Backbone atoms as SQL, in Angstrom:
CREATE TABLE atoms (id INTEGER PRIMARY KEY, chain TEXT, resi INTEGER, resn TEXT, atom TEXT, x REAL, y REAL, z REAL);
INSERT INTO atoms VALUES
  (1, 'A', 1, 'MET', 'N', 4.015, 28.526, -50.144),
  (2, 'A', 1, 'MET', 'CA', 4.085, 27.068, -50.219),
  (3, 'A', 1, 'MET', 'C', 5.465, 26.589, -49.784),
  (4, 'A', 2, 'SER', 'N', 5.435, 25.605, -48.950),
  (5, 'A', 2, 'SER', 'CA', 6.711, 25.055, -48.501),
  (6, 'A', 2, 'SER', 'C', 7.090, 23.873, -49.360),
  (7, 'A', 3, 'LYS', 'N', 8.339, 23.842, -49.662),
  (8, 'A', 3, 'LYS', 'CA', 8.837, 22.726, -50.479),
  (9, 'A', 3, 'LYS', 'C', 9.209, 21.573, -49.541),
  (10, 'A', 4, 'GLN', 'N', 9.001, 20.400, -50.022),
  (11, 'A', 4, 'GLN', 'CA', 9.382, 19.216, -49.238),
  (12, 'A', 4, 'GLN', 'C', 10.882, 18.978, -49.442),
  (13, 'A', 5, 'THR', 'N', 11.639, 19.290, -48.450),
  (14, 'A', 5, 'THR', 'CA', 13.067, 18.990, -48.524),
  (15, 'A', 5, 'THR', 'C', 13.258, 17.506, -48.292),
  (16, 'A', 6, 'PRO', 'N', 14.351, 16.956, -48.758),
  (17, 'A', 6, 'PRO', 'CA', 14.573, 15.516, -48.562),
  (18, 'A', 6, 'PRO', 'C', 14.580, 15.112, -47.084),
  (19, 'A', 7, 'ILE', 'N', 15.085, 16.017, -46.237),
  (20, 'A', 7, 'ILE', 'CA', 15.127, 15.686, -44.804),
  (21, 'A', 7, 'ILE', 'C', 13.717, 15.628, -44.233),
  (22, 'A', 8, 'ARG', 'N', 12.907, 16.627, -44.547),
  (23, 'A', 8, 'ARG', 'CA', 11.532, 16.665, -44.027),
  (24, 'A', 8, 'ARG', 'C', 10.731, 15.476, -44.552),
  (25, 'A', 9, 'LYS', 'N', 10.917, 15.133, -45.824),
  (26, 'A', 9, 'LYS', 'CA', 10.209, 13.992, -46.417),
  (27, 'A', 9, 'LYS', 'C', 10.613, 12.704, -45.702),
  (28, 'A', 10, 'ASN', 'N', 11.904, 12.585, -45.416),
  (29, 'A', 10, 'ASN', 'CA', 12.411, 11.402, -44.731),
  (30, 'A', 10, 'ASN', 'C', 11.848, 11.307, -43.310),
  (31, 'A', 11, 'LEU', 'N', 11.740, 12.436, -42.601),
  (32, 'A', 11, 'LEU', 'CA', 11.181, 12.434, -41.251),
  (33, 'A', 11, 'LEU', 'C', 9.724, 12.015, -41.255),
  (34, 'A', 12, 'LYS', 'N', 8.967, 12.502, -42.229),
  (35, 'A', 12, 'LYS', 'CA', 7.554, 12.104, -42.306),
  (36, 'A', 12, 'LYS', 'C', 7.426, 10.603, -42.516),
  (37, 'A', 13, 'ARG', 'N', 8.258, 10.055, -43.387),
  (38, 'A', 13, 'ARG', 'CA', 8.161, 8.639, -43.675),
  (39, 'A', 13, 'ARG', 'C', 8.563, 7.823, -42.433),
  (40, 'A', 14, 'LYS', 'N', 9.580, 8.255, -41.710),
  (41, 'A', 14, 'LYS', 'CA', 10.014, 7.532, -40.505),
  (42, 'A', 14, 'LYS', 'C', 8.919, 7.528, -39.442),
  (43, 'A', 15, 'SER', 'N', 8.277, 8.689, -39.218),
  (44, 'A', 15, 'SER', 'CA', 7.239, 8.734, -38.197),
  (45, 'A', 15, 'SER', 'C', 6.056, 7.866, -38.592),
  (46, 'A', 16, 'PHE', 'N', 5.751, 7.782, -39.867),
  (47, 'A', 16, 'PHE', 'CA', 4.656, 6.926, -40.319),
  (48, 'A', 16, 'PHE', 'C', 5.006, 5.462, -40.096),
  (49, 'A', 17, 'GLU', 'N', 6.261, 5.102, -40.377),
  (50, 'A', 17, 'GLU', 'CA', 6.682, 3.715, -40.176),
  (51, 'A', 17, 'GLU', 'C', 6.656, 3.348, -38.689),
  (52, 'A', 18, 'LEU', 'N', 7.025, 4.275, -37.831),
  (53, 'A', 18, 'LEU', 'CA', 7.013, 3.983, -36.398),
  (54, 'A', 18, 'LEU', 'C', 5.602, 3.778, -35.876),
  (55, 'A', 19, 'ARG', 'N', 4.641, 4.482, -36.447),
  (56, 'A', 19, 'ARG', 'CA', 3.257, 4.313, -35.994),
  (57, 'A', 19, 'ARG', 'C', 2.727, 2.939, -36.349),
  (58, 'A', 20, 'ARG', 'N', 3.213, 2.344, -37.430),
  (59, 'A', 20, 'ARG', 'CA', 2.722, 1.033, -37.826),
  (60, 'A', 20, 'ARG', 'C', 3.333, -0.085, -36.984),
  (61, 'A', 21, 'GLU', 'N', 4.526, 0.122, -36.463),
  (62, 'A', 21, 'GLU', 'CA', 5.178, -0.906, -35.666),
  (63, 'A', 21, 'GLU', 'C', 4.583, -0.939, -34.255),
  (64, 'A', 22, 'VAL', 'N', 4.581, -2.114, -33.686),
  (65, 'A', 22, 'VAL', 'CA', 4.140, -2.254, -32.302),
  (66, 'A', 22, 'VAL', 'C', 5.391, -2.336, -31.447),
  (67, 'A', 23, 'ILE', 'N', 5.532, -1.361, -30.582),
  (68, 'A', 23, 'ILE', 'CA', 6.711, -1.321, -29.730),
  (69, 'A', 23, 'ILE', 'C', 6.272, -1.659, -28.316),
  (70, 'A', 24, 'LYS', 'N', 6.866, -2.706, -27.761),
  (71, 'A', 24, 'LYS', 'CA', 6.546, -3.109, -26.402),
  (72, 'A', 24, 'LYS', 'C', 7.760, -2.852, -25.529),
  (73, 'A', 25, 'ILE', 'N', 7.528, -2.089, -24.490),
  (74, 'A', 25, 'ILE', 'CA', 8.586, -1.793, -23.542),
  (75, 'A', 25, 'ILE', 'C', 8.135, -2.306, -22.186),
  (76, 'A', 26, 'SER', 'N', 8.958, -3.109, -21.552),
  (77, 'A', 26, 'SER', 'CA', 8.602, -3.596, -20.224),
  (78, 'A', 26, 'SER', 'C', 9.530, -2.937, -19.218),
  (79, 'A', 27, 'PHE', 'N', 8.942, -2.485, -18.125),
  (80, 'A', 27, 'PHE', 'CA', 9.695, -1.837, -17.067),
  (81, 'A', 27, 'PHE', 'C', 9.788, -2.780, -15.888),
  (82, 'A', 28, 'MET', 'N', 10.912, -2.754, -15.226),
  (83, 'A', 28, 'MET', 'CA', 11.084, -3.537, -14.021),
  (84, 'A', 28, 'MET', 'C', 11.495, -2.583, -12.902),
  (85, 'A', 29, 'LYS', 'N', 10.851, -2.726, -11.788),
  (86, 'A', 29, 'LYS', 'CA', 11.180, -1.869, -10.659),
  (87, 'A', 29, 'LYS', 'C', 12.571, -2.219, -10.133),
  (88, 'A', 30, 'ILE', 'N', 13.219, -1.234, -9.563),
  (89, 'A', 30, 'ILE', 'CA', 14.569, -1.447, -9.041),
  (90, 'A', 30, 'ILE', 'C', 14.535, -2.476, -7.917),
  (91, 'A', 31, 'TRP', 'N', 13.454, -2.468, -7.140),
  (92, 'A', 31, 'TRP', 'CA', 13.343, -3.341, -5.972),
  (93, 'A', 31, 'TRP', 'C', 12.570, -4.618, -6.281),
  (94, 'A', 32, 'GLN', 'N', 12.464, -4.987, -7.559),
  (95, 'A', 32, 'GLN', 'CA', 11.677, -6.160, -7.954),
  (96, 'A', 32, 'GLN', 'C', 12.217, -7.432, -7.306),
  (97, 'A', 33, 'ASP', 'N', 13.542, -7.551, -7.150),
  (98, 'A', 33, 'ASP', 'CA', 14.110, -8.746, -6.511),
  (99, 'A', 33, 'ASP', 'C', 13.600, -8.901, -5.080),
  (100, 'A', 34, 'TYR', 'N', 13.494, -7.783, -4.372),
  (101, 'A', 34, 'TYR', 'CA', 12.995, -7.826, -2.996),
  (102, 'A', 34, 'TYR', 'C', 11.512, -8.207, -2.961),
  (103, 'A', 35, 'LEU', 'N', 10.727, -7.708, -3.924),
  (104, 'A', 35, 'LEU', 'CA', 9.310, -8.069, -3.986),
  (105, 'A', 35, 'LEU', 'C', 9.140, -9.566, -4.266),
  (106, 'A', 36, 'ASP', 'N', 9.969, -10.090, -5.171),
  (107, 'A', 36, 'ASP', 'CA', 9.903, -11.516, -5.476),
  (108, 'A', 36, 'ASP', 'C', 10.275, -12.352, -4.260),
  (109, 'A', 37, 'GLU', 'N', 11.297, -11.932, -3.531),
  (110, 'A', 37, 'GLU', 'CA', 11.708, -12.665, -2.329),
  (111, 'A', 37, 'GLU', 'C', 10.621, -12.621, -1.255),
  (112, 'A', 38, 'ALA', 'N', 9.963, -11.454, -1.112),
  (113, 'A', 38, 'ALA', 'CA', 8.880, -11.338, -0.136),
  (114, 'A', 38, 'ALA', 'C', 7.717, -12.259, -0.507),
  (115, 'A', 39, 'ASP', 'N', 7.388, -12.326, -1.801),
  (116, 'A', 39, 'ASP', 'CA', 6.326, -13.233, -2.235),
  (117, 'A', 39, 'ASP', 'C', 6.709, -14.683, -1.964),
  (118, 'A', 40, 'HIS', 'N', 7.962, -15.014, -2.230),
  (119, 'A', 40, 'HIS', 'CA', 8.422, -16.383, -1.990),
  (120, 'A', 40, 'HIS', 'C', 8.317, -16.745, -0.506),
  (121, 'A', 41, 'LEU', 'N', 8.756, -15.820, 0.351),
  (122, 'A', 41, 'LEU', 'CA', 8.702, -16.093, 1.795),
  (123, 'A', 41, 'LEU', 'C', 7.270, -16.151, 2.306),
  (124, 'A', 42, 'ARG', 'N', 6.393, -15.332, 1.744),
  (125, 'A', 42, 'ARG', 'CA', 4.997, -15.295, 2.196),
  (126, 'A', 42, 'ARG', 'C', 4.296, -16.609, 1.894),
  (127, 'A', 43, 'LEU', 'N', 4.734, -17.300, 0.845),
  (128, 'A', 43, 'LEU', 'CA', 4.050, -18.520, 0.431),
  (129, 'A', 43, 'LEU', 'C', 4.628, -19.794, 1.046),
  (130, 'A', 44, 'THR', 'N', 5.571, -19.678, 1.974),
  (131, 'A', 44, 'THR', 'CA', 6.039, -20.867, 2.681),
  (132, 'A', 44, 'THR', 'C', 4.981, -21.269, 3.712),
  (133, 'A', 45, 'GLU', 'N', 5.052, -22.512, 4.171),
  (134, 'A', 45, 'GLU', 'CA', 4.016, -23.036, 5.075),
  (135, 'A', 45, 'GLU', 'C', 3.992, -22.304, 6.421),
  (136, 'A', 46, 'ILE', 'N', 5.164, -22.002, 6.958),
  (137, 'A', 46, 'ILE', 'CA', 5.216, -21.320, 8.259),
  (138, 'A', 46, 'ILE', 'C', 4.606, -19.929, 8.146),
  (139, 'A', 47, 'ASN', 'N', 5.013, -19.209, 7.119),
  (140, 'A', 47, 'ASN', 'CA', 4.524, -17.840, 6.971),
  (141, 'A', 47, 'ASN', 'C', 3.044, -17.785, 6.569),
  (142, 'A', 48, 'LYS', 'N', 2.543, -18.828, 5.920),
  (143, 'A', 48, 'LYS', 'CA', 1.103, -18.879, 5.626),
  (144, 'A', 48, 'LYS', 'C', 0.293, -18.911, 6.911),
  (145, 'A', 49, 'SER', 'N', 0.771, -19.696, 7.880),
  (146, 'A', 49, 'SER', 'CA', 0.032, -19.780, 9.143),
  (147, 'A', 49, 'SER', 'C', 0.137, -18.465, 9.917),
  (148, 'A', 50, 'ILE', 'N', 1.301, -17.809, 9.879),
  (149, 'A', 50, 'ILE', 'CA', 1.454, -16.515, 10.543),
  (150, 'A', 50, 'ILE', 'C', 0.573, -15.473, 9.861),
  (151, 'A', 51, 'TYR', 'N', 0.559, -15.475, 8.536),
  (152, 'A', 51, 'TYR', 'CA', -0.223, -14.500, 7.783),
  (153, 'A', 51, 'TYR', 'C', -1.718, -14.687, 8.021),
  (154, 'A', 52, 'ALA', 'N', -2.146, -15.935, 8.261),
  (155, 'A', 52, 'ALA', 'CA', -3.561, -16.194, 8.526),
  (156, 'A', 52, 'ALA', 'C', -4.000, -15.579, 9.849),
  (157, 'A', 53, 'LYS', 'N', -3.082, -15.458, 10.810),
  (158, 'A', 53, 'LYS', 'CA', -3.417, -14.858, 12.103),
  (159, 'A', 53, 'LYS', 'C', -3.606, -13.354, 12.020),
  (160, 'A', 54, 'ARG', 'N', -3.214, -12.763, 10.896),
  (161, 'A', 54, 'ARG', 'CA', -3.329, -11.319, 10.716),
  (162, 'A', 54, 'ARG', 'C', -4.777, -10.853, 10.881),
  (163, 'A', 55, 'LYS', 'N', -5.710, -11.679, 10.403),
  (164, 'A', 55, 'LYS', 'CA', -7.136, -11.327, 10.520),
  (165, 'A', 55, 'LYS', 'C', -7.555, -11.185, 11.979),
  (166, 'A', 56, 'GLU', 'N', -6.955, -12.002, 12.825),
  (167, 'A', 56, 'GLU', 'CA', -7.341, -12.001, 14.237),
  (168, 'A', 56, 'GLU', 'C', -6.646, -10.908, 15.036),
  (169, 'A', 57, 'THR', 'N', -5.520, -10.416, 14.570),
  (170, 'A', 57, 'THR', 'CA', -4.748, -9.478, 15.384),
  (171, 'A', 57, 'THR', 'C', -4.758, -8.067, 14.793),
  (172, 'A', 58, 'ILE', 'N', -4.061, -7.853, 13.720),
  (173, 'A', 58, 'ILE', 'CA', -3.862, -6.499, 13.204),
  (174, 'A', 58, 'ILE', 'C', -5.152, -5.903, 12.657),
  (175, 'A', 59, 'GLU', 'N', -5.837, -6.642, 11.806),
  (176, 'A', 59, 'GLU', 'CA', -7.056, -6.099, 11.214),
  (177, 'A', 59, 'GLU', 'C', -8.143, -5.911, 12.269),
  (178, 'A', 60, 'ARG', 'N', -8.110, -6.690, 13.324),
  (179, 'A', 60, 'ARG', 'CA', -9.070, -6.545, 14.413),
  (180, 'A', 60, 'ARG', 'C', -8.878, -5.205, 15.128),
  (181, 'A', 61, 'VAL', 'N', -7.635, -4.756, 15.256),
  (182, 'A', 61, 'VAL', 'CA', -7.351, -3.477, 15.906),
  (183, 'A', 61, 'VAL', 'C', -8.008, -2.340, 15.136),
  (184, 'A', 62, 'PHE', 'N', -7.862, -2.346, 13.812),
  (185, 'A', 62, 'PHE', 'CA', -8.460, -1.279, 13.012),
  (186, 'A', 62, 'PHE', 'C', -9.983, -1.363, 13.010),
  (187, 'A', 63, 'ALA', 'N', -10.513, -2.583, 13.047),
  (188, 'A', 63, 'ALA', 'CA', -11.965, -2.733, 13.120),
  (189, 'A', 63, 'ALA', 'C', -12.497, -2.176, 14.436),
  (190, 'A', 64, 'ASP', 'N', -11.800, -2.451, 15.540),
  (191, 'A', 64, 'ASP', 'CA', -12.211, -1.895, 16.836),
  (192, 'A', 64, 'ASP', 'C', -12.121, -0.381, 16.837),
  (193, 'A', 65, 'ALA', 'N', -11.077, 0.163, 16.207),
  (194, 'A', 65, 'ALA', 'CA', -10.933, 1.617, 16.148),
  (195, 'A', 65, 'ALA', 'C', -12.100, 2.240, 15.393),
  (196, 'A', 66, 'LYS', 'N', -12.536, 1.581, 14.354),
  (197, 'A', 66, 'LYS', 'CA', -13.650, 2.122, 13.579),
  (198, 'A', 66, 'LYS', 'C', -14.970, 1.994, 14.328),
  (199, 'A', 67, 'GLU', 'N', -15.192, 0.837, 14.930),
  (200, 'A', 67, 'GLU', 'CA', -16.482, 0.579, 15.557),
  (201, 'A', 67, 'GLU', 'C', -16.629, 1.224, 16.932),
  (202, 'A', 68, 'LYS', 'N', -15.594, 1.105, 17.767),
  (203, 'A', 68, 'LYS', 'CA', -15.717, 1.511, 19.166),
  (204, 'A', 68, 'LYS', 'C', -15.147, 2.886, 19.469),
  (205, 'A', 69, 'HIS', 'N', -14.315, 3.413, 18.598),
  (206, 'A', 69, 'HIS', 'CA', -13.624, 4.656, 18.912),
  (207, 'A', 69, 'HIS', 'C', -13.861, 5.765, 17.886),
  (208, 'A', 70, 'GLY', 'N', -14.848, 5.605, 17.054),
  (209, 'A', 70, 'GLY', 'CA', -15.242, 6.689, 16.157),
  (210, 'A', 70, 'GLY', 'C', -14.254, 7.024, 15.054),
  (211, 'A', 71, 'MET', 'N', -13.495, 6.048, 14.580),
  (212, 'A', 71, 'MET', 'CA', -12.534, 6.329, 13.512),
  (213, 'A', 71, 'MET', 'C', -13.150, 6.185, 12.122),
  (214, 'A', 72, 'ARG', 'N', -14.437, 5.873, 12.063),
  (215, 'A', 72, 'ARG', 'CA', -15.070, 5.738, 10.749),
  (216, 'A', 72, 'ARG', 'C', -15.251, 7.106, 10.089),
  (217, 'A', 73, 'TRP', 'N', -15.610, 8.106, 10.871),
  (218, 'A', 73, 'TRP', 'CA', -15.794, 9.476, 10.368),
  (219, 'A', 73, 'TRP', 'C', -15.062, 10.429, 11.291),
  (220, 'A', 74, 'THR', 'N', -14.803, 11.618, 10.795),
  (221, 'A', 74, 'THR', 'CA', -14.198, 12.644, 11.632),
  (222, 'A', 74, 'THR', 'C', -14.887, 13.980, 11.387),
  (223, 'A', 75, 'LYS', 'N', -14.930, 14.787, 12.409),
  (224, 'A', 75, 'LYS', 'CA', -15.490, 16.123, 12.287),
  (225, 'A', 75, 'LYS', 'C', -14.387, 17.152, 12.087),
  (226, 'A', 76, 'LEU', 'N', -13.151, 16.676, 12.158),
  (227, 'A', 76, 'LEU', 'CA', -12.009, 17.576, 12.050),
  (228, 'A', 76, 'LEU', 'C', -11.623, 17.790, 10.593),
  (229, 'A', 77, 'ARG', 'N', -10.963, 18.918, 10.359),
  (230, 'A', 77, 'ARG', 'CA', -10.463, 19.220, 9.019),
  (231, 'A', 77, 'ARG', 'C', -8.966, 19.452, 9.114),
  (232, 'A', 78, 'GLY', 'N', -8.262, 18.931, 8.152),
  (233, 'A', 78, 'GLY', 'CA', -6.823, 19.113, 8.101),
  (234, 'A', 78, 'GLY', 'C', -6.084, 17.867, 8.530),
  (235, 'A', 79, 'LEU', 'N', -4.970, 17.643, 7.862),
  (236, 'A', 79, 'LEU', 'CA', -4.178, 16.438, 8.126),
  (237, 'A', 79, 'LEU', 'C', -3.616, 16.424, 9.540),
  (238, 'A', 80, 'LYS', 'N', -3.173, 17.564, 10.019),
  (239, 'A', 80, 'LYS', 'CA', -2.568, 17.633, 11.346),
  (240, 'A', 80, 'LYS', 'C', -3.581, 17.268, 12.432),
  (241, 'A', 81, 'LYS', 'N', -4.797, 17.792, 12.326),
  (242, 'A', 81, 'LYS', 'CA', -5.815, 17.522, 13.343),
  (243, 'A', 81, 'LYS', 'C', -6.279, 16.071, 13.292),
  (244, 'A', 82, 'VAL', 'N', -6.458, 15.537, 12.092),
  (245, 'A', 82, 'VAL', 'CA', -6.900, 14.144, 11.965),
  (246, 'A', 82, 'VAL', 'C', -5.796, 13.198, 12.442),
  (247, 'A', 83, 'SER', 'N', -4.541, 13.529, 12.145),
  (248, 'A', 83, 'SER', 'CA', -3.428, 12.705, 12.630),
  (249, 'A', 83, 'SER', 'C', -3.388, 12.702, 14.156),
  (250, 'A', 84, 'MET', 'N', -3.623, 13.852, 14.744),
  (251, 'A', 84, 'MET', 'CA', -3.625, 13.940, 16.210),
  (252, 'A', 84, 'MET', 'C', -4.759, 13.089, 16.788),
  (253, 'A', 85, 'GLN', 'N', -5.934, 13.122, 16.158),
  (254, 'A', 85, 'GLN', 'CA', -7.054, 12.306, 16.629),
  (255, 'A', 85, 'GLN', 'C', -6.700, 10.822, 16.536),
  (256, 'A', 86, 'ALA', 'N', -6.077, 10.419, 15.438),
  (257, 'A', 86, 'ALA', 'CA', -5.707, 9.007, 15.274),
  (258, 'A', 86, 'ALA', 'C', -4.679, 8.594, 16.318),
  (259, 'A', 87, 'MET', 'N', -3.686, 9.447, 16.556),
  (260, 'A', 87, 'MET', 'CA', -2.674, 9.111, 17.566),
  (261, 'A', 87, 'MET', 'C', -3.281, 8.995, 18.957),
  (262, 'A', 88, 'LEU', 'N', -4.179, 9.911, 19.305),
  (263, 'A', 88, 'LEU', 'CA', -4.817, 9.840, 20.621),
  (264, 'A', 88, 'LEU', 'C', -5.699, 8.604, 20.744),
  (265, 'A', 89, 'THR', 'N', -6.403, 8.270, 19.665),
  (266, 'A', 89, 'THR', 'CA', -7.266, 7.079, 19.688),
  (267, 'A', 89, 'THR', 'C', -6.440, 5.821, 19.905),
  (268, 'A', 90, 'PHE', 'N', -5.349, 5.678, 19.139),
  (269, 'A', 90, 'PHE', 'CA', -4.535, 4.469, 19.280),
  (270, 'A', 90, 'PHE', 'C', -3.772, 4.455, 20.602),
  (271, 'A', 91, 'ALA', 'N', -3.431, 5.635, 21.135),
  (272, 'A', 91, 'ALA', 'CA', -2.819, 5.682, 22.469),
  (273, 'A', 91, 'ALA', 'C', -3.807, 5.193, 23.523),
  (274, 'A', 92, 'ALA', 'N', -5.077, 5.608, 23.394),
  (275, 'A', 92, 'ALA', 'CA', -6.108, 5.152, 24.330),
  (276, 'A', 92, 'ALA', 'C', -6.319, 3.645, 24.207),
  (277, 'A', 93, 'MET', 'N', -6.304, 3.136, 22.980),
  (278, 'A', 93, 'MET', 'CA', -6.473, 1.692, 22.787),
  (279, 'A', 93, 'MET', 'C', -5.306, 0.925, 23.407),
  (280, 'A', 94, 'ASN', 'N', -4.082, 1.468, 23.263),
  (281, 'A', 94, 'ASN', 'CA', -2.921, 0.807, 23.860),
  (282, 'A', 94, 'ASN', 'C', -2.982, 0.839, 25.383),
  (283, 'A', 95, 'LEU', 'N', -3.469, 1.937, 25.943),
  (284, 'A', 95, 'LEU', 'CA', -3.617, 2.012, 27.402),
  (285, 'A', 95, 'LEU', 'C', -4.652, 1.002, 27.901),
  (286, 'A', 96, 'LYS', 'N', -5.747, 0.861, 27.139),
  (287, 'A', 96, 'LYS', 'CA', -6.752, -0.144, 27.519),
  (288, 'A', 96, 'LYS', 'C', -6.167, -1.552, 27.464),
  (289, 'A', 97, 'LYS', 'N', -5.372, -1.805, 26.417),
  (290, 'A', 97, 'LYS', 'CA', -4.761, -3.128, 26.282),
  (291, 'A', 97, 'LYS', 'C', -3.773, -3.374, 27.423),
  (292, 'A', 98, 'LEU', 'N', -2.996, -2.362, 27.771),
  (293, 'A', 98, 'LEU', 'CA', -2.043, -2.478, 28.876),
  (294, 'A', 98, 'LEU', 'C', -2.758, -2.715, 30.202),
  (295, 'A', 99, 'ALA', 'N', -3.870, -2.027, 30.425),
  (296, 'A', 99, 'ALA', 'CA', -4.638, -2.218, 31.651),
  (297, 'A', 99, 'ALA', 'C', -5.200, -3.633, 31.712),
  (298, 'A', 100, 'ASN', 'N', -5.695, -4.130, 30.600),
  (299, 'A', 100, 'ASN', 'CA', -6.215, -5.508, 30.576),
  (300, 'A', 100, 'ASN', 'C', -5.114, -6.512, 30.850),
  (301, 'A', 101, 'TRP', 'N', -3.922, -6.277, 30.320),
  (302, 'A', 101, 'TRP', 'CA', -2.806, -7.198, 30.562),
  (303, 'A', 101, 'TRP', 'C', -2.407, -7.207, 32.027),
  (304, 'A', 102, 'THR', 'N', -2.410, -6.057, 32.658),
  (305, 'A', 102, 'THR', 'CA', -1.984, -6.040, 34.064),
  (306, 'A', 102, 'THR', 'C', -3.019, -6.714, 34.955),
  (307, 'A', 103, 'TRP', 'N', -4.292, -6.623, 34.592),
  (308, 'A', 103, 'TRP', 'CA', -5.328, -7.264, 35.407),
  (309, 'A', 103, 'TRP', 'C', -5.472, -8.739, 35.096),
  (310, 'A', 104, 'LYS', 'N', -5.434, -9.114, 33.830),
  (311, 'A', 104, 'LYS', 'CA', -5.674, -10.491, 33.439),
  (312, 'A', 104, 'LYS', 'C', -4.398, -11.247, 33.100),
  (313, 'A', 105, 'GLY', 'N', -3.351, -10.562, 32.675),
  (314, 'A', 105, 'GLY', 'CA', -2.156, -11.196, 32.145),
  (315, 'A', 105, 'GLY', 'C', -2.266, -11.228, 30.620),
  (316, 'A', 106, 'PRO', 'N', -1.135, -11.230, 29.939),
  (317, 'A', 106, 'PRO', 'CA', -1.181, -11.195, 28.473),
  (318, 'A', 106, 'PRO', 'C', -1.778, -12.476, 27.911),
  (319, 'A', 107, 'CYS', 'N', -2.593, -12.325, 26.885),
  (320, 'A', 107, 'CYS', 'CA', -3.199, -13.499, 26.257),
  (321, 'A', 107, 'CYS', 'C', -2.218, -14.056, 25.234),
  (322, 'A', 108, 'PRO', 'N', -2.055, -15.348, 25.160),
  (323, 'A', 108, 'PRO', 'CA', -1.137, -15.930, 24.172),
  (324, 'A', 108, 'PRO', 'C', -1.714, -15.792, 22.770),
  (325, 'A', 109, 'ALA', 'N', -0.907, -15.280, 21.893),
  (326, 'A', 109, 'ALA', 'CA', -1.378, -15.073, 20.507),
  (327, 'A', 109, 'ALA', 'C', -0.782, -16.081, 19.582);
């Protein structure tokens, strides 16, 4: 049988008291100021209009890659092989875009 020493008894009581208390700890990221500034800039009127064009430009590129260039699925295994397929696909898309620009001229975005 172990005797309850005053130290052990005191530790048990402290741990019980800590379980009853609600301790709230809030963490802030080191770069939180930059995130707040980015949110502030994104919500200005000029940047809202630029951000709205994202649907027409950037997201359209990925949609074309999925639909027209087989990026929805892959038969390859391994990060290196899939990365190579993605790079070749986007290189081909850039060449097509460059060819269209030389024949038609760049479209104003």
